[in-house]
N, C-alpha and C positions, 0 to 999 in steps of 0.2 A: 864406353860402348857396352850395351847390355848383352848378356849371353843369349845366343839364339837357341830356340828349342824347335824340335821337329818331331816327326813320328818316331825317329830312332832314339831321341832323347826327350821323353814326355815331360811336360812342365809340371811342377807340383800343384796340388789342389789348393790353391790359395786364392782368396778374393782379389779381384783386380782393383787395388786401391791406387788412385792416381792423384797427382798434385792438384790442389785446389786452384781453380782458375782465378785470374786477377780480378775478374768482374764480380766475384762473390757467388758464382754459380748461376747467374741470370742468363738464360739462353738468348742469343740474338735472333731477331726476326729475319725475314727473307731479304730485307734491305740492309741488314748489317747493323741495325740500331739495337743497343742493349736496352731491354725493356725495363722500365721503372727507374732507371738511373740517369736518363737524359744524356748519356754519352754514346758516341758512335764508334763503331768498329767495322772494318772491312771484313767481308765474309764471302765465301764461295762454297757451293755445294755441288756434288756430283754423285750420280748413282749408277755406276757401271754394273753390268750383270755378267759375272763370270760363268764359265761353263759348269753345268751341274752334273755332267756325266763324263768322267775321265777314267776309263778302265775299271776293273773290279766289278763285283756283283752288287746287287741290291741288298741292303741290310735293314731289318726292321728295328723298331725301338725296343729297348729293354723293358721287361715287365717287372713291376714291383711285387714282391711276395705278399705284402700287406698282412703280415703275421698277426699284428695286434688286433685289427678289426675282425679277422677270421677267428682268432682265439676268443675274443669277447662274445661274438655271435654264437660260437660253439658252446661256450659255457652257459649262456642264457637259454639256448634251445635245450641243452642237456638237463639243466636244472628244472625248467618248466615242464619238459616232457616227462622227466622222472617223477616229479611231484604229482602230475596229473595221472600217470599210469598207476602210481601207488594208491591214489584215492579211488580210482575206478576198480582196482583189484580188491580194495577193502570193502567197497559197496557190494561187489559180487560175492564176497565172503560173508555178507550179512551184517556188516557194521555200518553205522551211519556215515554219511559223507562228511568231509571236513567242513568246519565252520566257514572258512573263506569261500568255499565253492557254493555253499548254500546262500551266503550273503551276496555273492556276486550274481547268482541266478535271480535272487529276489530284486536286486537293484536294476538289473537289466529288464526284468519283467515290468517294473513300476515306471521306469523313466521312459519318456517318449524319445523317438529317434532324433528329433531336433534339439535335444538337450545339449546345452553348451559343453558340458563335460564329455559327453559322448563324441561330439563333433571334434573337440580338441584332441581326444585320444585317437580318433580315427585319422585326423590330420597328422599327428605325430607318427603313427604307424606307417602312413603313406610316405612321409618324408624319410623315415629310416629305410623303408624299402627301396625308394628311389636312390638314396645314397649308396646302398649296397649294390644296386644294379650298376650304377656309374662306376663304382670301384671294380666290379666284375668285368666290365667291357672296355675299360680304358687301361692303357699300359702303365701310366704313371712315370716316375723317374724323369721328369721333364728337364732336370739339370744335366742329363747325359746326352751327348751327341754321338749317335752310332757312327763307327768308322767303316771304311770299305772292307768287304770280306775278300781279301786277296788269297786266302788259304781256306780250303774247305774244313769245316768243323771248328774254326776259330772265329770268335766274335770279340770285338773290343769297342770301347766307347771312350770319349774324351769329355771331361767335365767342362761345362760352359765357362766357369770362372778361369780354368786353366787355359782354355782357348783364347779368352779375352786377354789374359796376361801375355800369351805368346804374341798376339797381334800388337799389343801395346809395346812390347819390347822391340818389335820390328819397326813400329812407327817412330819411336823416339830416336832411331838411328838415322832418320831422314834429315838432311841438312835444312836448318831453318825452323825445325819443330821445337817449340819451347815446352809444351805439355800436351798430353793426350788423355782422352777419356774414351774407353771402349765399352760398349754395351752389346753383349753377345746374346742374341736370341736364337730360337730354333731355326728360323728361316731368314734372318737378317742380322748383319753385323753393322752397327752404327758407330762410326769413329768421329769424334769431335776433337780437332787439334787447334792449338794456338801457335801461330808462327810470328816470330819477332823480327825476322828479316827474310829476304827473297820475295819474289812475286808470289801471290797466293795461288795463282793458276799453276805455276811451276811446282810449288810444294804439293798442291793437290794431285797433280799428275804423278809425281814421284810416289806419293802415298798410295795412289791407285795401283801403280805397278808393284810396289813392295808388298802391300797388303793382299793384292790379288794372288801373288806368288805364295805368300804366307798361308792363305786359306787353302790353296791347292795342296800345299805341303802338309797340312794337317791330316790329310787322308780321310776326310769325312765322306760318308756315303751320300749325303745330300749337302753339298757345300752351300752355305748361306749367301745371299746377295750382299753386296757391299755398298754402304752409304758413307761418303766421306764429306765432312764439313770442316772448312779451314777458315780461320778469322784472325784478325790482329788482337793483341792484348788490349784491354781497356786502358785508356789514358789515365795516368795518375793525376790527382788534384794537387 
């Protein structure tokens, strides 16, 4: 029996490594046939929708500090601005402009706007600007699932791999389950189980109940929907 984890005992931040399925990882189609191997396996799928609001307040996603892009941009702007201001001050003091500024002005005056190098430089500048805008308006940290804010001033999040590990531990405790794979997304948890005995519908129903309870006990602000797929192990040759 695997140790259960919950909000009181958070799971370690470990990747959800699961046993390799007997069919070599080939997913079954809707009729239960293992693709590419010519072997059949019974399967059943169910997609219950658990309640998404159970007490607690709404909690937003955690924002990434993005210190490295901010530091690089600040260094580039600081260096370019300082060099330009120094050259402008030198020209005002009666000294000639730096060679790089004279060369740049001459090149820009001679080259037409449809020049390939100018277009490439403009496209690069636009791409960098769009990238910085995306970083500025998106929170990032997609691997963290915000938890309910039951106490004012306290925010918490659960790592997606840890949440998947908790659900996997719950699933392997169900009678008839041989192996389980859990993929935890921001809005959907996909569970693929292999059952070596018991009826597939019974195993699936038990998994729906156990995993639905497990998702609620994770204490997430936006509990993901649950998709459970159960099948028989592939026949050995």
